[in-house]
C-alpha positions as CSV (number, residue, x, y, z in Angstrom):
1,M,43.9,12.6,-4.5
2,T,41.7,9.4,-4.7
3,D,41.6,7.2,-7.7
4,S,38.0,8.2,-8.4
5,W,39.0,11.8,-8.5
6,K,41.8,11.0,-10.9
7,V,39.5,9.2,-13.2
8,W,37.0,12.0,-13.1
9,G,39.8,14.6,-13.8
10,K,41.0,12.6,-16.7
11,G,37.5,12.4,-18.1
12,I,37.0,16.1,-17.8
13,S,40.4,16.7,-19.4
14,F,39.6,14.4,-22.3
15,G,36.2,16.1,-22.8
16,L,37.8,19.5,-23.0
17,E,40.5,18.4,-25.4
18,S,37.8,16.9,-27.7
19,G,36.3,20.4,-28.2
20,T,33.3,22.4,-27.2
21,V,30.3,23.5,-29.1
22,N,28.5,26.9,-28.9
23,V,24.8,26.1,-28.8
24,P,22.1,28.8,-28.9
25,F,20.5,28.6,-25.5
26,A,17.2,29.6,-27.1
27,L,17.3,26.4,-29.2
28,L,17.6,24.3,-26.0
29,T,14.9,26.1,-24.1
30,H,12.3,26.9,-26.9
31,Y,12.5,24.1,-29.4
32,R,9.3,22.6,-28.1
33,S,7.4,25.8,-28.4
34,L,8.8,26.2,-31.9
35,R,7.3,22.8,-32.7
36,L,10.5,20.9,-33.2
37,I,10.6,17.3,-32.1
38,D,13.6,15.9,-30.2
39,K,15.1,14.3,-33.4
40,E,15.0,17.6,-35.3
41,A,16.5,19.6,-32.5
42,M,19.3,17.0,-32.0
43,L,20.0,17.0,-35.8
44,L,20.6,20.8,-35.6
45,L,22.9,20.4,-32.6
46,Q,24.8,17.7,-34.5
47,L,25.2,20.0,-37.5
48,L,26.6,22.7,-35.2
49,A,29.0,20.2,-33.7
50,F,30.2,19.0,-37.1
51,Q,30.8,22.6,-38.2
52,Q,32.4,24.0,-35.1
53,V,34.5,21.1,-33.8
54,E,35.2,19.0,-36.9
55,R,35.2,21.8,-39.5
56,N,32.8,19.7,-41.6
57,D,30.1,21.9,-43.1
58,F,28.5,19.1,-45.0
59,P,28.6,15.7,-43.2
60,T,27.3,12.8,-45.2
61,M,24.0,11.1,-44.4
62,D,25.9,8.1,-43.2
63,Q,27.9,10.2,-40.8
64,L,24.8,11.9,-39.3
65,E,23.0,8.5,-39.0
66,R,25.9,6.9,-37.2
67,R,26.3,9.9,-34.9
68,M,22.6,9.9,-34.0
69,G,22.2,6.1,-34.0
70,T,19.3,6.2,-36.5
71,T,18.5,3.6,-39.2
72,P,19.4,4.3,-42.9
73,G,16.9,6.6,-44.5
74,E,15.5,7.8,-41.2
75,L,17.1,11.3,-41.2
76,A,16.4,12.2,-44.9
77,P,12.7,13.2,-44.2
78,V,13.8,15.1,-41.1
79,I,16.2,17.2,-43.1
80,R,13.6,17.8,-45.8
81,R,11.1,19.0,-43.2
82,L,13.7,21.4,-41.6
83,M,14.6,22.7,-45.0
84,K,10.9,23.2,-45.9
85,D,10.2,25.1,-42.7
86,G,13.3,27.3,-43.2
87,W,15.5,26.0,-40.4
88,L,18.3,25.2,-42.7
89,S,19.3,25.1,-46.4
90,I,21.9,23.3,-48.5
91,D,23.9,26.0,-50.2
92,E,26.8,25.9,-52.7
93,A,30.2,27.5,-52.2
94,R,33.0,28.0,-54.7
95,E,36.7,28.0,-53.8
96,E,38.2,31.0,-55.6
97,S,41.7,29.6,-55.9
98,T,40.7,26.2,-57.3
99,G,37.2,26.9,-58.7
100,V,36.0,23.8,-56.9
101,H,32.3,23.8,-55.9
102,S,31.2,22.3,-52.7
103,E,27.9,22.1,-50.7
104,F,27.3,23.0,-47.0
105,Y,24.5,23.2,-44.5
106,N,23.5,26.8,-44.0
107,L,22.0,27.3,-40.5
108,S,21.3,31.0,-40.7
109,G,17.5,30.2,-41.0
110,M,17.7,28.6,-37.5
111,Y,19.1,31.8,-36.0
112,V,16.5,33.9,-37.8
113,K,13.7,31.7,-36.4
114,L,15.1,31.8,-32.9
115,G,15.5,35.6,-33.0
116,Q,11.9,36.1,-34.3
117,H,10.6,33.8,-31.6
118,L,12.4,35.6,-28.8
119,A,11.2,39.0,-30.2
120,E,7.6,37.8,-30.3
121,E,7.8,36.6,-26.7
122,R,9.3,39.9,-25.6
123,N,6.5,41.8,-27.4
124,A,3.9,39.6,-25.9
125,A,5.3,40.2,-22.4
126,I,5.3,44.0,-23.0
127,K,1.7,43.9,-24.2
128,E,0.8,41.9,-21.1
129,Q,2.5,44.4,-18.8
130,K,0.7,47.2,-20.6
131,S,-2.6,45.4,-20.2
132,A,-2.0,44.9,-16.5
133,K,-1.2,48.6,-16.1
134,E,-4.4,49.5,-17.9
135,S,-6.4,47.1,-15.7
136,S,-4.9,48.5,-12.5
137,S,-5.5,52.1,-13.5
138,G,-9.0,51.4,-14.7
139,Q,-8.5,53.6,-17.7
140,P,-7.6,52.5,-21.2
141,R,-4.2,53.6,-22.5
142,G,-5.7,55.6,-25.4
143,E,-7.9,57.5,-23.0
144,Q,-4.9,58.3,-20.8
145,E,-3.0,59.7,-23.7
146,R,-6.0,61.8,-24.9
147,N,-6.3,63.2,-21.4
148,L,-2.6,64.1,-21.3
149,F,-2.9,65.8,-24.7
150,V,-5.7,68.0,-23.4
151,I,-3.8,68.9,-20.2
152,F,-0.6,69.7,-22.1
153,E,-2.4,71.8,-24.7
154,K,-4.0,73.8,-21.8
155,E,-0.6,74.3,-20.2
156,F,1.1,75.2,-23.5
157,A,-1.9,77.4,-24.5
158,R,-1.7,76.0,-28.0
159,P,-2.5,72.8,-30.0
160,L,0.3,70.1,-29.8
161,S,2.3,69.3,-32.9
162,P,2.2,65.7,-34.2
163,M,5.8,65.2,-32.9
164,E,4.8,66.4,-29.5
165,C,1.8,64.0,-29.4
166,E,4.2,61.2,-30.5
167,T,6.5,62.1,-27.6
168,I,3.7,61.8,-25.1
169,S,2.7,58.5,-26.6
170,G,6.3,57.3,-26.3
171,W,6.4,58.2,-22.6
172,V,3.2,56.2,-22.0
173,D,3.6,53.2,-24.4
174,Q,7.4,52.7,-24.7
175,D,8.9,54.1,-21.5
176,G,5.9,53.1,-19.3
177,Y,5.8,56.3,-17.3
178,P,2.6,56.6,-15.2
179,E,0.2,59.4,-16.1
180,E,0.7,61.0,-12.7
181,L,4.5,61.1,-13.1
182,I,4.2,62.8,-16.5
183,L,1.9,65.4,-15.1
184,L,4.3,66.0,-12.2
185,A,7.1,66.5,-14.6
186,L,5.0,69.0,-16.5
187,K,4.3,70.8,-13.2
188,E,8.0,70.9,-12.4
189,A,8.8,72.4,-15.8
190,V,6.2,75.1,-15.2
191,F,7.6,75.7,-11.8
192,A,11.1,76.1,-13.3
193,G,9.8,78.3,-16.1
194,K,11.0,75.8,-18.8
195,V,7.8,74.6,-20.4
196,H,9.2,72.6,-23.3
197,F,9.2,68.9,-24.1
198,R,13.0,68.5,-23.9
199,Y,13.1,69.7,-20.3
200,I,10.2,67.5,-19.3
201,D,11.8,64.5,-20.9
202,R,15.0,65.2,-19.0
203,I,13.0,65.3,-15.7
204,L,11.4,62.0,-16.5
205,L,14.8,60.4,-17.4
206,E,16.4,61.8,-14.3
207,W,13.6,60.3,-12.2
208,S,13.8,57.0,-14.0
209,R,17.6,56.8,-13.3
210,N,16.9,57.4,-9.6
211,R,14.2,54.8,-9.4
212,V,11.4,57.3,-9.0
213,K,8.3,55.3,-10.0
214,T,5.3,57.0,-8.2
215,A,4.1,60.5,-7.5
216,E,5.1,60.1,-3.9
217,D,8.7,59.1,-5.0
218,A,8.8,62.1,-7.3
219,K,7.7,64.6,-4.6
220,A,10.2,63.2,-2.1
221,Y,13.0,63.3,-4.7
222,T,12.1,66.9,-5.7
223,Q,12.0,68.0,-2.1
224,R,15.5,66.5,-1.4
225,F,16.8,68.2,-4.6
226,R,15.4,71.6,-3.6
227,N,16.9,71.2,-0.1
228,G,20.4,70.7,-1.7
229,G,20.6,66.9,-1.4
230,R,20.0,63.9,-3.7
């Protein structure tokens, strides 16, 4: 082993012995879109480091300033802004055995904000996918659902209940099943003499598990099933 590798190995060993910090990946990747500046994000990271590695839940301003290399008084407004925006708070704890009160930085607000941001991004992506599907089909989602309601009512020879309408809407909006696939599942239920929603839902779920995404896929899968193979 060369001397350079020995030095590198010692450096890695020292780093691991010094401790590691669990950092929310979303904080690193989304702090800009959450309108945090570098100094604010770094302050949150330093508070995590103090808590996890040094077991210090309330580092002094001097400790934070020395760690971040800032001038005296520079971090106070940063902390105030983070508190005002709900990223952190300064809470009080009481030791039951001694009755001593102490303060600590509470970072739960940070996790709430990160969670909300990720949820909003996910919802936006889902809406975008739905919009793309509507554009490709040339028919608005609501119109598709109304057409499905009419077809199901004709097949069932009765008006649908609110719960049944909600089930169809769930197939379209939440599960993302194409209209043609839902109608094919209805046709299969009629063919099997089991015209009820639970059976149709089982068909759609079975198709989904076997990556059946189009009418052609469904017809091919059904044919294989009827021929005794899957």
